[in-house]
C-alpha positions in Angstrom: -28.9 1.5 0.3 -27.9 0.0 -3.1 -25.5 0.9 -5.6 -27.3 2.5 -8.7 -26.7 2.3 -12.7 -29.4 4.0 -14.4 -31.7 4.0 -11.5 -31.2 0.0 -10.9 -29.2 -1.4 -8.6 -25.7 -3.0 -9.6 -25.2 -7.1 -10.0 -22.7 -7.5 -8.1 -22.2 -10.8 -9.1 -21.5 -9.8 -12.8 -18.4 -9.4 -14.3 -17.6 -5.4 -14.7 -17.8 -6.5 -18.6 -21.3 -7.7 -18.5 -22.4 -4.8 -16.0 -21.1 -2.6 -18.5 -23.3 -4.1 -21.3 -26.1 -4.1 -19.2 -26.0 -0.4 -18.9 -25.6 1.3 -22.3 -24.8 5.0 -20.7 -22.1 3.2 -18.7 -20.3 1.8 -21.8 -20.9 4.9 -24.1 -18.8 6.9 -21.3 -16.4 4.6 -20.7 -16.0 4.4 -24.4 -15.6 8.0 -24.6 -13.0 8.3 -21.8 -10.7 5.7 -23.5 -11.0 7.6 -26.6 -9.9 10.7 -25.2 -6.3 12.1 -25.7 -4.0 12.6 -22.3 -4.2 15.8 -21.0 -0.6 17.0 -19.6 -1.4 18.5 -16.5 0.2 21.5 -14.8 1.2 22.4 -11.2 -1.3 25.3 -11.5 -4.6 24.8 -9.1 -3.2 21.1 -8.9 -3.5 18.9 -6.2 -1.8 15.4 -7.1 -3.2 12.3 -5.3 -0.6 9.8 -4.5 -1.0 5.6 -4.0 -3.0 5.3 -1.2 -4.0 8.8 -0.6 -7.4 10.7 -0.7 -7.8 14.2 -1.4 -11.5 16.0 -1.2 -12.4 19.9 -1.9 -15.3 21.9 -3.5 -15.9 24.5 -6.0 -15.5 27.1 -3.0 -11.9 26.6 -2.9 -9.5 29.4 -4.4 -6.7 27.5 -4.1 -7.5 23.8 -6.1 -9.4 23.1 -8.9 -7.9 19.8 -9.9 -7.4 16.8 -8.5 -5.3 14.2 -10.1 -3.3 10.7 -9.9 -1.9 8.5 -12.3 0.6 5.4 -12.4 -2.2 3.4 -11.8 -1.5 -0.2 -12.7 -3.3 -2.6 -11.1 -4.7 0.3 -8.6 -8.1 2.3 -9.3 -8.3 5.6 -9.0 -12.1 6.9 -7.4 -13.8 9.9 -7.7 -16.5 10.3 -5.8 -19.0 14.0 -6.4 -22.1 15.5 -4.6 -23.6 17.2 -7.5 -25.6 19.4 -5.2 -22.6 21.3 -4.0 -19.7 20.0 -6.3 -17.9 18.5 -3.3 -15.3 16.2 -4.7 -13.2 13.3 -3.5 -10.4 11.5 -5.7 -8.5 8.5 -3.7 -6.2 6.4 -5.3 -6.5 2.7 -3.9 -4.3 -0.4 -3.9 -6.5 -2.8 -2.5 -4.7 -2.6 1.4 -8.0 -1.9 2.9 -11.0 -1.4 0.9 -13.3 -1.9 3.5 -11.5 0.9 5.8 -11.0 3.4 2.7 -14.9 3.7 1.3 -16.1 4.8 4.8 -13.1 7.2 4.5 -14.6 8.7 1.1 -18.0 8.5 1.9 -17.0 10.3 5.2 -14.6 13.0 3.5 -17.8 14.0 1.2 -20.0 14.3 4.2 -17.7 16.7 6.1 -17.8 19.0 3.1 -21.5 18.4 1.9 -25.0 20.3 3.1 -27.5 17.6 3.4 -30.5 20.5 2.7 -29.2 20.7 -0.5 -30.3 19.0 -3.7 -27.9 16.6 -5.7 -26.6 13.0 -5.3 -23.8 11.3 -5.2 -22.0 9.9 -7.8 -18.7 7.5 -8.4 -16.3 7.1 -11.1 -14.0 3.9 -11.0 -11.0 4.0 -13.2 -8.0 1.6 -13.3 -6.5 -2.0 -13.3 -6.2 -4.3 -16.1 -6.3 -8.5 -16.6 -3.0 -9.1 -14.3 -2.0 -12.8 -14.1 -2.5 -12.4 -10.6 -6.3 -11.0 -10.7 -5.7 -8.2 -8.3 -7.3 -5.7 -10.3 -10.4 -7.7 -10.8 -10.2 -8.4 -6.5 -10.4 -4.7 -6.3 -12.6 -3.8 -8.9 -15.2 -6.1 -6.9 -14.2 -5.1 -3.4 -14.6 -1.2 -4.0 -18.3 -2.1 -5.9 -19.0 -4.3 -2.8 -18.4 -1.4 -0.1 -20.3 1.2 -2.3 -23.2 -1.0 -2.5 -23.0 -1.2 1.6 -22.8 2.2 2.7 -26.2 3.9 4.1 -26.9 6.6 1.2 -27.9 5.7 -2.7 -25.1 6.4 -5.1 -24.7 6.2 -8.5 -22.1 4.6 -10.6 -21.5 7.0 -13.6 -18.1 6.0 -15.0 -16.8 2.2 -14.9 -13.7 1.9 -16.9 -11.7 -0.9 -14.7 -9.4 -4.1 -15.0 -10.7 -6.2 -18.3 -12.4 -3.1 -19.6 -8.8 -0.7 -19.1 -7.2 -3.8 -20.9 -4.9 -3.7 -23.9 -2.7 -6.9 -24.9 0.7 -6.2 -26.6 3.2 -9.3 -27.3 1.0 -11.9 -25.1 1.7 -9.2 -22.3 -1.5 -7.3 -20.5 -1.3 -3.4 -19.9 -4.0 -0.7 -18.5 -5.0 1.9 -21.2 -5.8 4.4 -18.9 -3.1 4.7 -16.3 -4.4 8.5 -14.9 -7.0 10.8 -14.8 -8.2 14.3 -13.3 -11.1 16.1 -12.3 -12.4 19.5 -13.0 -13.7 20.7 -9.9 -15.7 23.9 -11.1 -17.1 22.0 -14.2 -16.9 18.4 -12.6 -15.1 17.1 -15.9 -13.2 13.9 -15.4 -10.6 13.4 -18.2 -7.3 11.2 -19.0 -4.0 12.8 -17.8 -0.5 12.6 -16.5 1.2 15.0 -14.5 4.7 16.4 -14.1 4.6 17.8 -11.2 3.1 15.7 -7.8 3.6 17.9 -5.0 3.4 19.6 -2.7 6.0 17.5 -0.8 6.1 14.7 -3.1 8.9 12.6 -1.8 7.9 13.1 2.0 4.5 11.3 1.0 5.9 8.7 -1.5 8.1 7.4 1.8 5.4 6.6 3.9 3.3 5.1 1.0 6.5 2.8 0.2 6.6 2.1 4.3 3.5 0.4 3.9 0.7 2.9 5.5 -2.6 2.2 5.3 -5.1 4.9 3.8 -6.7 5.8 6.8 -4.8 7.8 9.2 -4.5 12.0 10.3 -6.0 14.8 7.9 -4.1 17.1 7.1 -6.2 20.6 6.0 -3.6 21.7 3.3 -5.4 24.9 3.0 -8.4 26.9 4.9 -9.0 30.5 4.1 -10.0 32.9 7.2 -13.8 32.8 6.7 -13.4 28.7 6.8 -15.8 28.8 3.4 -12.6 27.4 1.1 -10.7 24.5 1.9 -9.8 21.2 0.6 -8.2 18.4 2.8 -5.4 15.6 2.1 -5.5 12.1 4.0 -2.6 10.0 4.0 -1.4 6.9 6.1 
């Protein structure tokens, strides 16, 4: 099924800038996100997602209320949410294996979703800039293309990537937004930075530095006795 924006199929061959301009609500949402002040997010209720990691949870989780990630340069931060039950996935993609990562994102949401429940899948893409090697541009195209190939309808709600997330200073290019957080209870997505990057920040970072892919074992970080409140963190 297609990747949709405002009920219309996304034309993948166009640039991110043209895509945004052809869908005014997308353009307005990107403008509002850029205009936000960066919020410092504390450790309480936070599950921080490092590069190549994926985390998924739902509003039923009694421990986690915020998913977030930052330090994204050419990387993109992806949020996929089911509007019916609030199941939310956040991942920090670096382009290592996008073809495998997107189905993993989809399956993580489906493992939390009640398919009889009303609602739709909404995706938010943030990150990257106009880098010299065009790594961001390549990753943007890969993500849009892979979401377009999935069996389910997916609605593109936020697009702030690559040239749309670029600023120039002294002829050098930098990202505007480096990090975002999503509130699991309210679905609010906002610009964010994080001092606490746990749990086990150094151990998890070591796996990333070793070149481990996102696809790997799933570690259940918390599960209540009645199995109603849980979240999952996947890393290489």
